[in-house]
BANUSE-521912 format. One record per residue (C-alpha): residue number from 0; residue in three letters; x, y, z. Coordinates in nm, 3 decimals. Layout:
N
+-----+-----+---------+---------+---------+
|   n | res |       X |       Y |       Z |
+-----+-----+---------+---------+---------+
| NUM | ALA |       X |       Y |       Z |
...
+-----+-----+---------+---------+---------+
# end
This chain:
270
+-----+-----+---------+---------+---------+
|   n | res |       X |       Y |       Z |
+-----+-----+---------+---------+---------+
|   0 | MET |   5.112 |   1.369 |  -1.046 |
|   1 | HIS |   4.922 |   1.287 |  -1.363 |
|   2 | PHE |   4.579 |   1.414 |  -1.444 |
|   3 | GLY |   4.305 |   1.208 |  -1.604 |
|   4 | THR |   4.175 |   1.282 |  -1.949 |
|   5 | ARG |   3.827 |   1.301 |  -2.089 |
|   6 | LEU |   3.912 |   1.097 |  -2.392 |
|   7 | GLU |   3.612 |   0.874 |  -2.409 |
|   8 | ALA |   3.513 |   0.938 |  -2.766 |
|   9 | PHE |   3.248 |   1.211 |  -2.748 |
|  10 | PRO |   3.088 |   1.071 |  -2.432 |
|  11 | THR |   2.809 |   1.324 |  -2.376 |
|  12 | LYS |   2.551 |   1.496 |  -2.599 |
|  13 | ALA |   2.792 |   1.557 |  -2.885 |
|  14 | ARG |   2.895 |   1.195 |  -2.927 |
|  15 | SER |   3.092 |   1.085 |  -3.231 |
|  16 | CYS |   2.912 |   0.970 |  -3.540 |
|  17 | PHE |   3.114 |   0.649 |  -3.511 |
|  18 | ASP |   2.970 |   0.582 |  -3.165 |
|  19 | LEU |   2.617 |   0.662 |  -3.283 |
|  20 | ARG |   2.648 |   0.425 |  -3.577 |
|  21 | GLN |   2.769 |   0.152 |  -3.343 |
|  22 | GLN |   2.469 |   0.215 |  -3.118 |
|  23 | GLY |   2.245 |   0.174 |  -3.421 |
|  24 | SER |   2.393 |  -0.171 |  -3.473 |
|  25 | VAL |   2.301 |  -0.297 |  -3.127 |
|  26 | GLY |   2.107 |  -0.620 |  -3.137 |
|  27 | ALA |   2.202 |  -0.981 |  -3.132 |
|  28 | ASP |   2.540 |  -0.893 |  -3.282 |
|  29 | GLY |   2.581 |  -0.554 |  -3.116 |
|  30 | GLY |   2.846 |  -0.663 |  -2.868 |
|  31 | ARG |   3.042 |  -0.847 |  -3.135 |
|  32 | LEU |   3.035 |  -0.542 |  -3.365 |
|  33 | ARG |   3.157 |  -0.313 |  -3.088 |
|  34 | GLY |   3.437 |  -0.560 |  -3.014 |
|  35 | MET |   3.537 |  -0.565 |  -3.379 |
|  36 | ALA |   3.542 |  -0.185 |  -3.386 |
|  37 | LYS |   3.764 |  -0.177 |  -3.077 |
|  38 | MET |   4.001 |  -0.429 |  -3.232 |
|  39 | GLY |   4.018 |  -0.219 |  -3.547 |
|  40 | LEU |   4.108 |   0.089 |  -3.346 |
|  41 | GLU |   4.377 |  -0.101 |  -3.156 |
|  42 | ARG |   4.531 |  -0.227 |  -3.482 |
|  43 | THR |   4.525 |   0.125 |  -3.623 |
|  44 | GLN |   4.689 |   0.261 |  -3.309 |
|  45 | THR |   4.965 |   0.002 |  -3.347 |
|  46 | ASP |   5.030 |   0.115 |  -3.703 |
|  47 | VAL |   5.037 |   0.483 |  -3.606 |
|  48 | ARG |   5.255 |   0.416 |  -3.302 |
|  49 | ARG |   5.506 |   0.248 |  -3.532 |
|  50 | GLU |   5.510 |   0.557 |  -3.756 |
|  51 | PHE |   5.575 |   0.782 |  -3.457 |
|  52 | SER |   5.852 |   0.566 |  -3.317 |
|  53 | THR |   6.035 |   0.536 |  -3.648 |
|  54 | SER |   6.016 |   0.905 |  -3.736 |
|  55 | VAL |   6.357 |   1.070 |  -3.766 |
|  56 | LEU |   6.200 |   1.368 |  -3.591 |
|  57 | LEU |   6.186 |   1.166 |  -3.270 |
|  58 | ASN |   6.548 |   1.060 |  -3.278 |
|  59 | PRO |   6.670 |   1.120 |  -2.920 |
|  60 | GLU |   7.010 |   1.224 |  -3.053 |
|  61 | ILE |   6.861 |   1.537 |  -3.207 |
|  62 | SER |   6.592 |   1.610 |  -2.948 |
|  63 | ALA |   6.792 |   1.872 |  -2.761 |
|  64 | GLY |   6.729 |   2.141 |  -3.024 |
|  65 | SER |   6.524 |   2.453 |  -2.988 |
|  66 | TYR |   6.147 |   2.408 |  -2.994 |
|  67 | GLU |   6.130 |   2.728 |  -3.200 |
|  68 | THR |   6.284 |   2.543 |  -3.494 |
|  69 | VAL |   5.992 |   2.299 |  -3.481 |
|  70 | ILE |   5.745 |   2.588 |  -3.486 |
|  71 | ASP |   5.932 |   2.720 |  -3.792 |
|  72 | ASP |   5.893 |   2.377 |  -3.953 |
|  73 | ILE |   5.519 |   2.371 |  -3.879 |
|  74 | CYS |   5.474 |   2.716 |  -4.029 |
|  75 | ARG |   5.657 |   2.608 |  -4.346 |
|  76 | LEU |   5.429 |   2.310 |  -4.407 |
|  77 | GLU |   5.201 |   2.318 |  -4.714 |
|  78 | TRP |   4.893 |   2.452 |  -4.539 |
|  79 | ALA |   4.758 |   2.635 |  -4.843 |
|  80 | GLY |   4.754 |   2.312 |  -5.045 |
|  81 | LEU |   4.542 |   2.104 |  -4.808 |
|  82 | THR |   4.223 |   1.943 |  -4.932 |
|  83 | ARG |   3.905 |   2.005 |  -4.739 |
|  84 | ASP |   3.925 |   1.658 |  -4.584 |
|  85 | GLU |   4.278 |   1.730 |  -4.466 |
|  86 | VAL |   4.167 |   2.053 |  -4.298 |
|  87 | VAL |   3.898 |   1.852 |  -4.118 |
|  88 | ASN |   4.167 |   1.601 |  -4.021 |
|  89 | THR |   4.372 |   1.889 |  -3.881 |
|  90 | ALA |   4.079 |   1.985 |  -3.660 |
|  91 | TRP |   4.077 |   1.627 |  -3.531 |
|  92 | THR |   4.448 |   1.620 |  -3.453 |
|  93 | TYR |   4.427 |   1.961 |  -3.292 |
|  94 | TYR |   4.147 |   1.836 |  -3.065 |
|  95 | TYR |   4.392 |   1.598 |  -2.901 |
|  96 | PHE |   4.640 |   1.881 |  -2.858 |
|  97 | SER |   4.366 |   2.082 |  -2.685 |
|  98 | VAL |   4.303 |   1.792 |  -2.444 |
|  99 | GLN |   4.664 |   1.786 |  -2.327 |
| 100 | PHE |   4.680 |   2.165 |  -2.320 |
| 101 | CYS |   4.387 |   2.194 |  -2.080 |
| 102 | GLN |   4.545 |   1.921 |  -1.870 |
| 103 | ASN |   4.872 |   2.117 |  -1.869 |
| 104 | VAL |   4.689 |   2.420 |  -1.733 |
| 105 | GLY |   4.549 |   2.204 |  -1.453 |
| 106 | ILE |   4.892 |   2.059 |  -1.381 |
| 107 | ALA |   5.045 |   2.407 |  -1.365 |
| 108 | ARG |   4.775 |   2.527 |  -1.126 |
| 109 | ALA |   4.836 |   2.227 |  -0.900 |
| 110 | LEU |   5.212 |   2.277 |  -0.902 |
| 111 | PHE |   5.194 |   2.654 |  -0.850 |
| 112 | PRO |   4.864 |   2.720 |  -0.668 |
| 113 | ALA |   4.966 |   3.068 |  -0.548 |
| 114 | ASP |   5.050 |   3.196 |  -0.898 |
| 115 | LYS |   4.785 |   3.457 |  -0.980 |
| 116 | ARG |   4.889 |   3.484 |  -1.342 |
| 117 | LEU |   4.831 |   3.113 |  -1.392 |
| 118 | GLU |   4.497 |   3.151 |  -1.217 |
| 119 | GLU |   4.401 |   3.416 |  -1.473 |
| 120 | LEU |   4.526 |   3.197 |  -1.758 |
| 121 | ASP |   4.316 |   2.909 |  -1.627 |
| 122 | ALA |   4.009 |   3.134 |  -1.628 |
| 123 | GLY |   4.069 |   3.202 |  -1.996 |
| 124 | GLU |   4.116 |   2.839 |  -2.100 |
| 125 | ARG |   3.878 |   2.634 |  -1.886 |
| 126 | ASN |   3.517 |   2.701 |  -1.793 |
| 127 | THR |   3.520 |   3.018 |  -2.001 |
| 128 | ASP |   3.283 |   3.195 |  -2.238 |
| 129 | ASN |   3.554 |   3.376 |  -2.436 |
| 130 | LEU |   3.473 |   3.177 |  -2.752 |
| 131 | SER |   3.097 |   3.219 |  -2.731 |
| 132 | PRO |   2.879 |   3.232 |  -2.923 |
| 133 | CYS |   2.958 |   2.984 |  -3.197 |
| 134 | PRO |   2.669 |   2.822 |  -3.389 |
| 135 | GLY |   2.624 |   2.456 |  -3.307 |
| 136 | VAL |   2.899 |   2.461 |  -3.045 |
| 137 | VAL |   2.836 |   2.712 |  -2.766 |
| 138 | ALA |   2.549 |   2.950 |  -2.694 |
| 139 | VAL |   2.585 |   3.314 |  -2.594 |
| 140 | GLY |   2.758 |   3.324 |  -2.257 |
| 141 | GLU |   2.799 |   2.946 |  -2.236 |
| 142 | ARG |   3.111 |   2.846 |  -2.044 |
| 143 | VAL |   3.318 |   2.546 |  -2.155 |
| 144 | ASP |   3.675 |   2.423 |  -2.146 |
| 145 | HIS |   3.846 |   2.485 |  -2.478 |
| 146 | ASP |   3.895 |   2.113 |  -2.543 |
| 147 | GLU |   3.521 |   2.070 |  -2.495 |
| 148 | PHE |   3.469 |   2.338 |  -2.760 |
| 149 | MET |   3.681 |   2.132 |  -2.999 |
| 150 | ARG |   3.505 |   1.808 |  -2.904 |
| 151 | ARG |   3.171 |   1.960 |  -2.995 |
| 152 | THR |   3.319 |   2.102 |  -3.313 |
| 153 | LEU |   3.418 |   1.757 |  -3.439 |
| 154 | ALA |   3.069 |   1.626 |  -3.374 |
| 155 | LEU |   2.926 |   1.873 |  -3.629 |
| 156 | GLU |   3.027 |   1.661 |  -3.928 |
| 157 | PRO |   3.026 |   1.281 |  -3.967 |
| 158 | ILE |   3.326 |   1.115 |  -4.125 |
| 159 | ASP |   3.394 |   0.765 |  -4.249 |
| 160 | PRO |   3.444 |   0.515 |  -3.962 |
| 161 | ALA |   3.781 |   0.394 |  -4.091 |
| 162 | ARG |   3.904 |   0.750 |  -4.124 |
| 163 | GLU |   3.778 |   0.827 |  -3.775 |
| 164 | ARG |   3.958 |   0.527 |  -3.629 |
| 165 | ARG |   4.278 |   0.640 |  -3.798 |
| 166 | LEU |   4.247 |   0.995 |  -3.658 |
| 167 | ARG |   4.167 |   0.866 |  -3.311 |
| 168 | ALA |   4.476 |   0.645 |  -3.323 |
| 169 | ILE |   4.692 |   0.940 |  -3.425 |
| 170 | GLY |   4.552 |   1.145 |  -3.137 |
| 171 | GLU |   4.588 |   0.871 |  -2.879 |
| 172 | THR |   4.946 |   0.803 |  -2.986 |
| 173 | TYR |   5.026 |   1.172 |  -2.955 |
| 174 | LEU |   4.878 |   1.176 |  -2.604 |
| 175 | GLU |   5.090 |   0.875 |  -2.508 |
| 176 | LYS |   5.397 |   1.080 |  -2.597 |
| 177 | VAL |   5.274 |   1.374 |  -2.390 |
| 178 | ARG |   5.184 |   1.158 |  -2.089 |
| 179 | ALA |   5.535 |   1.015 |  -2.090 |
| 180 | THR |   5.665 |   1.366 |  -2.015 |
| 181 | GLY |   5.706 |   1.488 |  -1.658 |
| 182 | ASP |   5.446 |   1.717 |  -1.506 |
| 183 | LEU |   5.690 |   2.003 |  -1.457 |
| 184 | THR |   5.788 |   2.000 |  -1.825 |
| 185 | ARG |   5.420 |   1.996 |  -1.923 |
| 186 | ALA |   5.346 |   2.291 |  -1.696 |
| 187 | LEU |   5.642 |   2.492 |  -1.822 |
| 188 | SER |   5.547 |   2.418 |  -2.184 |
| 189 | LEU |   5.258 |   2.662 |  -2.152 |
| 190 | ALA |   5.478 |   2.962 |  -2.227 |
| 191 | THR |   5.597 |   2.806 |  -2.554 |
| 192 | TYR |   5.236 |   2.757 |  -2.661 |
| 193 | GLU |   5.078 |   3.077 |  -2.538 |
| 194 | ASP |   5.358 |   3.326 |  -2.595 |
| 195 | GLY |   5.368 |   3.309 |  -2.972 |
| 196 | GLY |   5.399 |   2.940 |  -3.059 |
| 197 | LEU |   5.033 |   2.864 |  -3.109 |
| 198 | GLU |   4.962 |   3.207 |  -3.257 |
| 199 | ARG |   5.214 |   3.135 |  -3.532 |
| 200 | THR |   5.078 |   2.782 |  -3.577 |
| 201 | PHE |   4.719 |   2.904 |  -3.603 |
| 202 | LYS |   4.809 |   3.170 |  -3.858 |
| 203 | ALA |   4.980 |   2.901 |  -4.063 |
| 204 | ILE |   4.676 |   2.671 |  -4.048 |
| 205 | LEU |   4.453 |   2.960 |  -4.158 |
| 206 | GLN |   4.642 |   2.966 |  -4.489 |
| 207 | ALA |   4.427 |   2.666 |  -4.584 |
| 208 | LYS |   4.170 |   2.744 |  -4.853 |
| 209 | HIS |   3.875 |   2.534 |  -4.742 |
| 210 | TRP |   3.658 |   2.655 |  -4.454 |
| 211 | ASP |   3.306 |   2.562 |  -4.565 |
| 212 | GLY |   3.061 |   2.374 |  -4.347 |
| 213 | PRO |   2.974 |   2.395 |  -3.976 |
| 214 | LEU |   3.278 |   2.201 |  -3.849 |
| 215 | LEU |   3.531 |   2.413 |  -4.035 |
| 216 | HIS |   3.343 |   2.735 |  -3.955 |
| 217 | ALA |   3.371 |   2.645 |  -3.586 |
| 218 | PHE |   3.738 |   2.543 |  -3.616 |
| 219 | LYS |   3.821 |   2.873 |  -3.787 |
| 220 | HIS |   3.630 |   3.057 |  -3.512 |
| 221 | PHE |   3.844 |   2.874 |  -3.256 |
| 222 | LEU |   4.172 |   2.959 |  -3.432 |
| 223 | GLU |   4.089 |   3.324 |  -3.488 |
| 224 | GLY |   3.960 |   3.359 |  -3.132 |
| 225 | HIS |   4.283 |   3.221 |  -2.991 |
| 226 | ILE |   4.495 |   3.452 |  -3.201 |
| 227 | ARG |   4.299 |   3.737 |  -3.050 |
| 228 | LEU |   4.339 |   3.598 |  -2.697 |
| 229 | ASP |   4.712 |   3.533 |  -2.729 |
| 230 | SER |   4.841 |   3.817 |  -2.943 |
| 231 | ASP |   4.832 |   4.115 |  -2.704 |
| 232 | PRO |   5.193 |   4.132 |  -2.572 |
| 233 | GLN |   5.089 |   4.305 |  -2.249 |
| 234 | HIS |   4.749 |   4.157 |  -2.166 |
| 235 | GLY |   4.723 |   3.839 |  -2.377 |
| 236 | HIS |   4.756 |   3.484 |  -2.253 |
| 237 | GLY |   5.126 |   3.480 |  -2.336 |
| 238 | SER |   5.191 |   3.750 |  -2.078 |
| 239 | LEU |   5.034 |   3.528 |  -1.810 |
| 240 | CYS |   5.289 |   3.246 |  -1.844 |
| 241 | ARG |   5.592 |   3.421 |  -1.989 |
| 242 | HIS |   5.761 |   3.400 |  -1.651 |
| 243 | MET |   5.773 |   3.019 |  -1.678 |
| 244 | ALA |   6.099 |   2.923 |  -1.849 |
| 245 | PRO |   6.050 |   2.594 |  -2.038 |
| 246 | SER |   6.291 |   2.304 |  -2.009 |
| 247 | LYS |   6.470 |   2.167 |  -2.316 |
| 248 | ASP |   6.235 |   1.868 |  -2.306 |
| 249 | VAL |   5.954 |   2.083 |  -2.445 |
| 250 | TYR |   6.121 |   2.029 |  -2.783 |
| 251 | ASP |   5.992 |   1.672 |  -2.785 |
| 252 | LEU |   5.637 |   1.792 |  -2.713 |
| 253 | TRP |   5.646 |   2.020 |  -3.014 |
| 254 | VAL |   5.793 |   1.745 |  -3.231 |
| 255 | ALA |   5.515 |   1.506 |  -3.129 |
| 256 | PHE |   5.258 |   1.775 |  -3.216 |
| 257 | LYS |   5.415 |   1.828 |  -3.558 |
| 258 | VAL |   5.427 |   1.455 |  -3.628 |
| 259 | SER |   5.059 |   1.421 |  -3.539 |
| 260 | LEU |   4.965 |   1.708 |  -3.771 |
| 261 | VAL |   5.152 |   1.553 |  -4.063 |
| 262 | ALA |   5.014 |   1.206 |  -3.988 |
| 263 | GLY |   4.662 |   1.346 |  -4.003 |
| 264 | ALA |   4.722 |   1.554 |  -4.316 |
| 265 | PRO |   4.999 |   1.400 |  -4.528 |
| 266 | GLY |   4.951 |   1.672 |  -4.788 |
| 267 | LEU |   5.143 |   1.902 |  -4.557 |
| 268 | VAL |   5.470 |   1.754 |  -4.681 |
| 269 | LYS |   5.411 |   1.732 |  -5.056 |
+-----+-----+---------+---------+---------+
# end
């Protein structure tokens, strides 16, 4: 079974600045302008998809390695040297990761409905207040899915339309790779994310030097909050899915994540 995604670009109150600008253009040429914008996004997606498919990292002959080596690679990237714009771009690419992660939790719950540990994990990732409050994102006690938290975070700061189209294309291409993976692999990937993988990744991202402005304040709040949620070896989120042994195919999921991060912030591989 495959679960739907809420990937309409900021469809509710916190809509993207790109969408709002397009709305401001509505008039005699409004439909034509929206069509042009869609065509631009599709062309950008084609370019990004080509980059993904030609990456040596996605060579099927080497895709049977350990996902932990990919996490090592992510941690060794040049996080401390990122510009402010590249840190913002990282928040964008991570948003798309958060979409598939919340979907993976739903997939796991559907596949293993009697698993109480997964039920507890679900309560900490979706419809939860464990990241509240955060100014401009969630009020005290407000319950949201964690991908919704990230969606609202991105809406805190407008970016150039061409840059936004590029980041959307990177995210959509990443999600295509994830959706091509079987549901069981996606469910079992949770342990690789929650039991140390994302904690290490988040600590690496936090080596970046630029955290000014509402968007980056909220992104940092998200990262630090998740380190707190995941790090307790006995009671953290990792302990709730550690019993799920991942398949070797999870390697490709981690590779796709790494490729999306580097595509969004090329300074990571200076």
